[in-house]
C-alpha positions, 0 to 999 in steps of 0.5 A: 358288206361287213355285216353281210359277211358276218350274217353269211358266216352265221347262216353257215354255222347254223347249217353245220349245227343242224347237221351235227344235231341231226347226226347226234339225234338220229344216232341216239334214237337209232341205238334205242330202236335198232341197237348196236354202235356201228353206223349203218347205211340206213342210219346214214340215209335217215340222218341225211334226210332229217338234216335236209328236211330240218334245214329247209324247215328252219331256213324257210320258216324263218324267211332267211331264204326268199320263196317266190314264183317270179322267176318261174313265171318268166318261163325260162325253161331252156335255162334249166335244160342248159344247166343240166347239159352244162353239168353233164359236160363238166363231169369228165373235165372235173374228174380229170382235174381232180385226178391230176391234183395232189391227192387230198385226204378223204375223211368221209370216203366210207360214208360216201361209198355207203350212200352211193351204193344204196338205192335210198342214198339217191333220195338224199344225195340226188334230191334232198341235198341239192335242194337244201344246199341251194336254199342255204348257200345261194338262196340265203347266204349269197342273197345276203352277201349281194345285199338282196334281203330288202331289194334286188338292187345292190352296190355290192361287187357280185364277184366278191360275194360269189367268191365268199359264198363258194368258199363257205360252200367248200368249207362246210363239206369239211372234207379236203377231197371235196373242197376244190370241186365244191369251191369251183361248183360254188362259183358256177352256182353262184354265178347262176343265182346272181344272173337269175335271182332264183335257185332253180337253175342252180338246183338243176345243175346240182341235181344233174351233177349229184345224179351222175355221180350216183349213177357212175358209182353204181356202174363203176363201183371200184373206187380206185378206177381212173379215167384212163382205166375207163378208156382201156389205158389210152391217154389219147382217149382220155384227152379226147374225152376231156376235149369233147366234154368241153365242146359240150359244157362251154357252149352250154355255159354260153347259152346260159350267159345269153339266156339267163335273166332275172324276173322283173 
């Protein structure tokens, strides 16, 4: 287990190193081509795209993550549907939880708003980020922690592996405001991966979550807007929204519990 934890930390550091190199490299080239010292939204988009693509190329070519059609051949399409429904149902409860937690510093708020406010930002936030992060944090790191590198059977207690991978997933965001949510999401995504042995259900959840964040920002760009503002000052409506959202996500997670299985 110690060796697996060390390897997991190494993979996380490689992920961060790729991000740093992509940022420095794109910025240097951008200055030469476009000029100026301020980071523009298109530079952010290009940086995120290069980072995600480099991550996928490196982790897949090194075979740190397993790419196999086995789970797809089981045709568990309903799992993907329920994963999306679960993600949609978690939006309001997670937002309510975030609003009622102590306020944490948001170190990358400006960059987030620039990406969410740009049409090209969806490509990196809604499509590339879920793919790259699931390949690294579930397909590589959690797979390593579970001891699945050589065999699909493992004596490792899965909840320990899932918690460690979720913590790493939280820390690499390097932004206190995102860390609690990223940790909870990492637990859910890790559970999906452990149950299926595939990153696809987690990708479906991750894609739906990020897509909703993008759509909501486009619809309500006021960063100071709260749920109570959305429901015109009615706390009752906020609580009802949380309640009915739970009526969506909890049955969805139960359906996932019933339906998710590994490929033989």
